[in-house]
C-alpha positions in Angstrom: -16.2 -13.5 -3.1 -17.1 -10.0 -4.3 -14.4 -7.6 -3.1 -14.1 -3.8 -3.1 -10.5 -2.7 -3.4 -9.9 1.0 -2.8 -6.7 2.6 -4.1 -7.2 0.6 -7.3 -5.0 2.8 -9.4 -2.2 2.8 -6.8 0.8 0.6 -6.6 -0.3 -2.0 -4.1 -4.0 -1.8 -5.1 -3.2 -2.6 -8.8 -1.1 -5.7 -7.9 -3.7 -6.9 -5.4 -6.6 -6.6 -7.9 -4.5 -8.5 -10.5 -4.0 -11.4 -8.0 -7.6 -11.4 -6.9 -8.9 -11.5 -10.5 -6.5 -14.3 -11.2 -7.9 -16.2 -8.2 -11.4 -15.9 -9.7 -12.9 -13.3 -7.4 -15.2 -10.6 -8.5 -13.6 -7.2 -7.9 -14.7 -3.6 -8.0 -11.8 -1.1 -7.9 -12.2 2.4 -6.6 -9.7 5.3 -6.8 -10.0 9.1 -7.0 -6.9 9.3 -9.2 -5.4 12.4 -7.4 -2.3 14.1 -8.7 0.0 13.4 -5.8 2.2 11.8 -8.4 2.0 11.5 -12.2 -1.6 10.4 -13.1 -0.4 8.9 -16.4 1.2 6.1 -14.4 -2.1 5.5 -12.5 -4.0 5.3 -15.8 -1.4 3.0 -17.2 -1.9 0.6 -14.3 -5.7 0.7 -14.9 -5.2 0.0 -18.6 -3.1 -3.1 -17.7 -6.3 -4.5 -16.2 -8.5 -3.4 -19.1 -9.8 0.0 -17.9 -9.4 2.7 -20.5 -8.5 6.3 -19.5 -11.5 7.7 -21.3 -13.8 5.7 -19.0 -11.7 5.8 -15.8 -11.5 9.6 -15.8 -15.2 10.0 -15.5 -16.3 10.6 -11.9 -18.8 8.2 -10.3 -19.2 6.0 -13.4 -18.8 2.3 -13.0 -16.7 0.9 -15.9 -16.3 -2.8 -16.9 -12.8 -4.1 -17.8 -12.2 -5.0 -21.4 -9.9 -7.8 -20.3 -11.9 -9.2 -17.4 -15.5 -8.3 -18.2 -17.0 -10.8 -15.8 -14.7 -10.1 -12.9 -13.5 -6.6 -12.7 -15.1 -3.1 -12.7 -13.7 0.3 -11.8 -15.1 3.5 -10.5 -13.5 6.9 -9.9 -14.8 8.2 -6.6 -13.7 10.1 -3.6 -13.9 8.2 -0.3 -15.0 11.5 1.3 -18.3 11.4 -0.7 -20.9 10.6 1.9 -23.6 10.2 -0.8 -22.0 8.2 -3.6 -20.0 5.8 -1.5 -23.0 4.4 0.4 -24.9 4.1 -2.9 -22.0 2.0 -4.3 -22.0 -0.3 -1.2 -25.7 -0.8 -1.4 -25.8 -1.5 -5.2 -22.8 -3.9 -5.3 -23.3 -5.9 -2.1 -19.6 -6.6 -1.3 -18.5 -9.5 0.9 -15.1 -8.0 1.8 -13.5 -4.6 1.6 -9.8 -4.1 1.1 -9.0 -0.4 1.8 -5.7 0.5 0.3 -6.6 4.1 -0.6 -4.7 6.8 1.3 -2.8 10.0 0.9 0.6 8.5 1.0 4.1 9.9 1.8 5.7 11.0 5.1 7.5 14.1 3.7 4.4 15.4 1.7 2.4 15.4 5.0 4.5 18.3 6.1 3.4 20.4 3.1 -0.2 19.4 2.7 -1.7 18.1 6.0 -5.3 18.7 5.0 -5.1 16.0 2.3 -4.2 13.5 5.0 -7.2 14.3 7.1 -9.6 14.3 4.2 -8.5 11.0 2.7 -7.0 9.0 5.6 -9.4 10.0 8.4 -12.6 11.3 6.9 -12.4 8.8 4.0 -11.6 5.9 6.4 -14.6 6.8 8.6 -16.9 6.6 5.6 -15.5 3.2 4.7 -16.2 2.0 8.3 -19.7 3.4 8.2 -20.4 1.7 4.9 -19.0 -1.6 6.1 -21.1 -1.3 9.3 -24.3 -0.6 7.4 -23.9 -3.2 4.6 -23.1 -6.4 6.5 -19.5 -6.5 5.2 -17.8 -9.7 6.5 -14.3 -8.4 6.7 -12.5 -5.1 6.3 -8.8 -5.4 5.5 -7.0 -2.1 5.5 -3.6 -0.5 5.0 -1.7 0.8 8.0 2.0 1.7 7.9 5.3 1.0 9.6 5.5 4.7 10.2 3.2 4.3 13.3 6.3 3.0 15.2 7.7 6.6 15.1 11.1 6.8 16.9 10.9 3.3 18.3 14.4 2.1 19.0 13.7 -1.5 19.7 14.1 -3.8 16.6 12.6 -5.7 15.1 9.3 -3.8 15.4 6.5 -5.8 17.0 2.8 -5.1 17.0 2.9 -5.1 20.8 5.3 -2.1 20.8 4.1 1.3 21.9 3.0 3.4 19.0 1.7 6.4 20.8 4.4 8.8 19.5 4.1 9.3 15.7 6.5 11.8 14.2 4.5 12.7 11.0 0.9 13.5 10.3 0.8 10.6 7.9 1.8 8.2 10.7 -0.7 9.8 13.0 -3.5 9.3 10.4 -2.6 5.6 10.1 -2.6 5.1 13.9 -6.0 6.8 13.9 -7.2 4.3 11.4 -6.2 1.4 13.7 -8.0 3.1 16.7 -11.1 3.7 14.6 -11.2 0.1 13.3 -10.8 -1.2 16.9 -13.9 0.9 17.9 -16.0 -0.5 15.1 -14.9 -4.0 15.8 -15.9 -3.6 19.4 -19.1 -1.7 19.0 -20.5 -3.3 15.8 -18.9 -6.7 15.5 -17.1 -5.8 12.3 -14.1 -8.0 11.6 -11.1 -5.7 10.8 -7.5 -6.5 9.9 -4.9 -3.8 9.7 -1.6 -4.3 7.9 1.4 -2.2 8.7 3.3 -2.1 5.4 7.1 -1.9 5.4 8.7 -0.1 2.4 7.1 -1.9 -0.5 8.9 -1.8 -3.9 8.7 -3.4 -7.3 7.4 -3.0 -10.9 4.8 -0.2 -11.3 6.0 1.3 -8.0 5.4 4.9 -6.8 7.6 7.6 -8.3 8.2 9.1 -4.8 9.8 6.0 -3.4 13.6 5.4 -3.1 14.0 2.7 -5.7 12.2 4.8 -8.4 14.0 8.0 -7.5 17.4 6.4 -7.4 16.9 4.5 -10.7 15.6 7.6 -12.5 18.4 9.8 -11.3 21.2 7.3 -12.0 20.0 6.7 -15.6 19.8 10.5 -16.2 23.2 11.1 -14.7 21.8 13.1 -11.8 23.0 12.8 -8.2 20.8 10.7 -5.8 19.8 12.2 -2.4 21.1 10.0 0.4 19.6 11.1 3.7 21.2 10.7 7.1 24.4 10.4 5.2 23.5 6.9 4.2 23.2 5.6 7.8 19.7 4.2 7.3 18.1 0.8 7.1 14.7 -0.3 5.7 12.7 -3.5 5.6 12.4 -3.4 1.8 9.5 -5.8 0.8 8.9 -6.9 -2.7 5.4 -6.3 -4.0 4.6 -10.0 -4.8 5.3 -10.9 -1.2 3.1 -8.1 0.1 0.2 -9.1 -2.2 0.5 -12.8 -1.3 -0.1 -11.8 2.3 -3.0 -9.4 1.6 -4.8 -12.0 -0.6 -4.3 -14.8 2.0 -6.0 -12.6 4.6 -8.9 -11.7 2.3 -9.4 -15.3 1.2 -9.4 -16.6 4.8 -12.5 -14.5 5.5 -14.6 -17.6 4.8 -12.9 -19.5 7.7 -13.8 -18.7 11.3 -11.0 -17.1 13.2 -10.7 -20.1 15.6 -7.0 -19.5 16.0 -7.2 -15.7 16.0 -9.1 -14.4 19.0 -11.4 -11.4 18.5 -12.6 -9.4 15.6 -9.8 -6.9 15.6 -6.2 -7.6 14.5 -3.2 -5.7 13.4 -0.2 -7.3 11.7 3.2 -6.2 10.4 3.7 -7.2 6.8 7.3 -6.9 5.6 10.3 -8.9 4.5 11.3 -9.8 8.1 14.8 -8.4 7.7 16.4 -5.0 7.5 18.7 -3.8 4.6 21.3 -1.1 4.8 20.5 1.8 2.5 24.0 1.8 1.0 23.7 -1.9 0.2 20.4 -1.2 -1.5 22.0 1.5 -3.6 24.9 -0.8 -4.4 22.5 -3.4 -5.7 20.9 -0.8 -8.0 24.3 0.3 -9.3 25.3 -3.2 -10.1 22.1 -4.0 -12.0 22.4 -0.7 -14.0 26.1 -1.0 -14.4 26.5 2.7 -13.3 28.0 4.1 -10.1 25.6 6.7 -8.7 26.6 10.3 -7.9 25.6 10.7 -4.3 24.5 13.9 -2.5 24.8 13.1 1.2 22.2 14.9 3.3 21.0 15.1 6.9 17.9 13.2 8.2 14.6 14.6 6.9 11.9 15.7 9.4 9.4 13.0 10.1 11.8 10.2 8.9 13.4 7.4 10.9 16.8 5.7 10.8 15.7 2.1 10.7 12.7 -0.1 10.1 12.5 -3.9 10.6 9.3 -5.9 10.8 8.7 -8.9 13.0 6.1 -10.9 11.0 5.9 -14.0 13.2 2.2 -13.5 13.8 1.4 -13.3 10.1 3.5 -16.5 9.5 1.7 -18.3 12.3 -1.8 -17.2 11.4 -1.6 -17.2 7.6 1.5 -19.1 6.5 3.0 -15.8 5.2 6.6 -16.3 3.9 8.3 -13.4 2.0 11.0 -14.9 -0.1 12.1 -12.5 -2.8 15.8 -11.5 -2.6 16.6 -7.8 -2.8 18.7 -8.2 -5.9 15.9 -10.1 -7.7 13.3 -7.6 -6.7 15.5 -4.6 -7.8 16.3 -6.4 -11.1 12.6 -6.9 -11.8 11.8 -3.2 -11.1 14.7 -2.0 -13.3 13.5 -4.2 -16.2 10.0 -2.8 -15.9 11.3 0.8 -15.6 13.4 0.6 -18.7 10.5 -0.9 -20.7 7.8 1.5 -19.4 10.0 4.6 -19.9 11.6 3.2 -23.0 15.1 3.7 -21.6 17.9 2.2 -23.7 19.7 -0.8 -22.0 
């Protein structure tokens, strides 16, 4: 299949493309390479797949991978561009679109709300329109566990009420699900939304807990522990996430005989919740350093606990996350030390 993956320089997008290329698909990656976090890390991810910075930094220029010349190309482009994006869809004739591009981060949405509307709502509408007008067989897109808001019932299920988001980021992701439902209903577009739960692993985002904790501990700085450590997260290793995403993309060829309707939303997580303090202890043990801890109250827009029920994804796609927390943390720390040339 020929697949467009947006958010190609991002954490999940990079790993997804790597897997799709390994599975012999033809992939075009798209990213605007914004400066929400260090752009050098984004360019380094692109380089891992054979896209040089000198080429990737040029706007609206399709670049062929030096490592995967027959199967991977990259283009720097804004999803909000109502002229260039349709041109790309028309010229490349994609079979499937995997939209992983988004302005991420719950806390940052309190500071820069406009970025979330531009990327997550305007950009997503443009993706939907391009899919509608170019006979795309399937749109797979990133939603988020944040849509559950202050939901007290655990584990979270897709049948739970998600009408009360507590951050603009969460509201934008809920909007994506509603917009996708509308396009599935009106235009017969097959859409699958994936509510990601706290993804971690090598090449991860610098604003995520594992990255922040590892960096601070190695530098002898205190780590910020919110809600005085009384938090739990459904931490999910990147390889498990990618396995689920790719299974859904590849099943596009098969009629949804067991999955009624064109619109579907799934939780995609580790199917268990881990206490934050246990997560920190695992990092400390792997590093051999006890963290200095700054205990802080809950942050606005944050929640105390997340836990995904992934039974539907198991039933429909045979999804089975199986990476233990200690193994996933160990893999990340090994990557971090190598990437940042940190002494062991």
